[in-house]
N, C-alpha and C positions, 0 to 999 in steps of 0.2 A: 287560669288553666294553663298547664305547661304542655307543649307539644314538641317532641324530639324530631330533628331533621339532621341525620348524620351525627356529627359531633356537636352541632349547634342546637340550642333550644330557643323556641320562640314563645313569647307570652301572648296569648290570644284572649281578648276580653269577651265574656259572655254577659250580656246585660238584659234587663227587662225591656219589653217592646209593647207599648200600648197600641191596641188595634180597634177599629170599628168593624165588626163582623156581622154577617147575616145569620139570623136565628134559624131561618128555613131557606132551602134552596130556591124555591119559587114563591112568589108573592101574588096574591089575588087582589085585584083592584089597585088603588093608589098605594104607593110605598109610604109607610108610616114610620115614625120614630120607633114604635114598638117592634117593628120588623128587624131592627138592628140592636146591638148591644155592645158595650165596651168589654174588651177582653185583654188580658195581659199574658204574653208569651215571653219566650227568651230568644235571643238571636246572637250569633257569633259575629263579632265585628271583623271578619276576615273572609274574603272570597275563597271558596274551596280550591284546593290545589288542582291545576290543569283546567279550571273553569274559565270561560270568557265572560262570566257574569260581572255585574257592577253592583257594589254595595253602596247604598245612599242613605242619607238622613233627609227625610222629607221636610220641606219648609212651607210649601203652600199646596193645598189640594183643591181640586175643582169639582163642584157638584153640578152635573149637567143633565138635561132632560133625557138623554139617551139611556141613562142608568135605569130609568123606569122600564124601558123596553127590554133591557138585559135581564130583568128579574122575572120576565114572563116564562111560563112553562112551554117552551118550544124545543122539541127534540132536535139536538144538533145545533141549537142556536147559541147566541152569546151567553145566555144564562149558564149553560153547561160548561162553557169555557172559562168564564170570569167570576161566576158567583157560585160558591160552594158553601154549604152549611159549616159554620165555625171558622171560615176563612175570611180574611180582610177583603173589603170591597176594592175593586180595581177601577182606577180612573186616572185622568190627567193630573199632573202635579209638577211642582218645581222642587228640585232637590240638590244636595251637595254630595259629591262623591267622597266616600270615606276610604274605599279600597276598590281596586279594579284589576280584573284579569283580561280586560279587553284593550287592544292596542290603541283604540280611538279615544279612550277615556283614562284620565289619571286622577290621583288624589287631589281634592280641593276644586275640581272642575264643577261648575254649575250646569245643571242639565234640566230639560223638561221632557215630558213624555208620559207613558203609562207607568204608574207605580201603584203601591197599595195605600189604603187608608190606614196608615200606621206610622209610627215614629221612624222606623228603619225598614228598608226593603232590600232584599237581594234580587236584583233584576237579571234574569237569565235570558230573556228574549229582548235583545237590545235594538232590534230593527226600528222600534218606535221611540227610541231615545235620542235626543238631540242636544248637542253642546250649546250653551248660551255664550255667545261672543260679545253681545252688547249689554253691558251692565249699567249704562247711563240712563236707564229707565227703571221704574220699580219692578222687582222680580215678579210681583203678582200679575203683571201684564202678560206673563208667559202662561197663565191659565186662562186668558181671555183674548184680548186684542191681538197678541202675538202668538197665539196657540190655535187650537182647533176652531174655536168660534170665529176668530179673525180670518183664518185661512178659508173657512167655509164661506164666510160673507164675501171676501174678496174674489174668490174663484167663481162662486155662484153668480155674483153680480156682474163682474167684468168679463169673464170668459164665457159664461152660459148666456147671459142676457144681452151682451154687447150694447151697453147703454149709450145714448147720445144726449147731449145737452138739450134741455127743454122738454124731454119726454116725461110722460105721466107714469109714476111708479106707485104700486100698492104693495105694502109689506104686512103680512099677517103675523100674529104673535110678535109684534114689533118691539115689545119691551123685553123680549128674551135676549140672551147674549149675542146671538147671530143677528136678529132683527134690528137691534139698536145700531149695530155697525153698518148694516146694509143701508138703513135710512140716512145715516150720516155720509156714507160714501156717495149716495145718490144726490144729496144736497150739495156736496162739494163739487159735483160734476155740473150742477145747475139744473137738476130735475125738480119737478113738482112731486112731493112725496106725501102719501097718506098712510097711516098705520093703524092697525087694530090692536086692542089690548083688553084686559079683563077687569079693569077698575078705573074709576074716575081719577085716582091718584096717578096711575100709570099713564093715562091719556094726557093729563096735565103735564107730566114730566116729558113725554114725547115731544110736546109742542114748545115747552119753555126751556128745557135743558138740552134736548137732542136735535132741535131744529126742524122737526117735521112741520110741514105746512098745515096739515090737519091730522086728527086722530079721532077714533071713536071707540066706545065700549061695546064690543060685540054682544055682551050679555043683555044689553038694553035694546038691541035691534031685533025686531021680529021678522023682518024681510031683508035678507042680505042683498038681494038683487036691487031693491029700491034704495037701500043704503048706499051701495056703490055708485048707482046712477046719480045720487045726490052729490057725491064727492067728486065724481069723474064725469062731468058733463060731456066731455069729448072722448070718453072711454079710456081704457088702460093700455099703455104700451108694454109695461113690464109688471108682472106679478111675481113677487118672491114669496113662494108658498111654504109656510112652516107648519101648516095644520091639516090641509086636505079637507075632506068631508064637504059639508054644505057651503063653507066659504069658498072652496075651490069651484063648486058647481056655480055659485053666483059670479065668481070672477070670470069664468069661461063665457058667461053671457054678456060680459062687459069688455071683452078684449077687442082691441083694434086689429085690423088686418095687418099681418106681419108682426103681431105682438109676440112677446116671449114670456115663458113661464119657467122659473127655476123651481123644480120640485125638491125642496130641501128637507121637509119633514111632513109626516102624516099623523101627527100626534092625536088628532081627534078621531 
């Protein structure tokens, strides 16, 4: 495609762009593969004139639990802002800048932040876009440990819970992206850590790979209060809550005086 600019002409490429899009604006129940489909559109590999947008090629995309909440039918909620029928899903990702109208980003920069579930994205809201300065670690870490899950775990544990060496820590949904990191941070500090998860395989990995002192399958426990009393004979100093519901009710019954709770998620 040829575009004229004064006496000069600029060749701008328009290419196909594979996308993962929502079939319907709102989803009932669990998000299923059938709620999404592959679509192919086209995109111009050039930021529009006078735009401060950033055009990127996506390298890694993150599928996080909050996406389920974004698909719910809540007027004025995230679903209305980020999920539209026939449009690509929006989430965290790692990308390479192809063109930029923004002074903080230039061609070939590596970035992480909100982008589309597609090959190429024109990002116009750059407030949540961050330049990657450290490339001595795998870029995929910027969808987890060095991205939203890692920041959530670090802030929630250290700034909200103010942990001390030797304290007793309980992490629900401990096998999730945030819970895994919280448990490891707690162990590095010298805490006693117990996590809950939803399968025997996850429980085993929490203890053998991630260093948790103990872990249990919440699906096999009929009485959460009794379960927590079994693992915390001297009660809980810190509860990092990723689920809410009945597990939170039971944790409240087992908290020590001056105990702290980080309310991170209420997925149940």
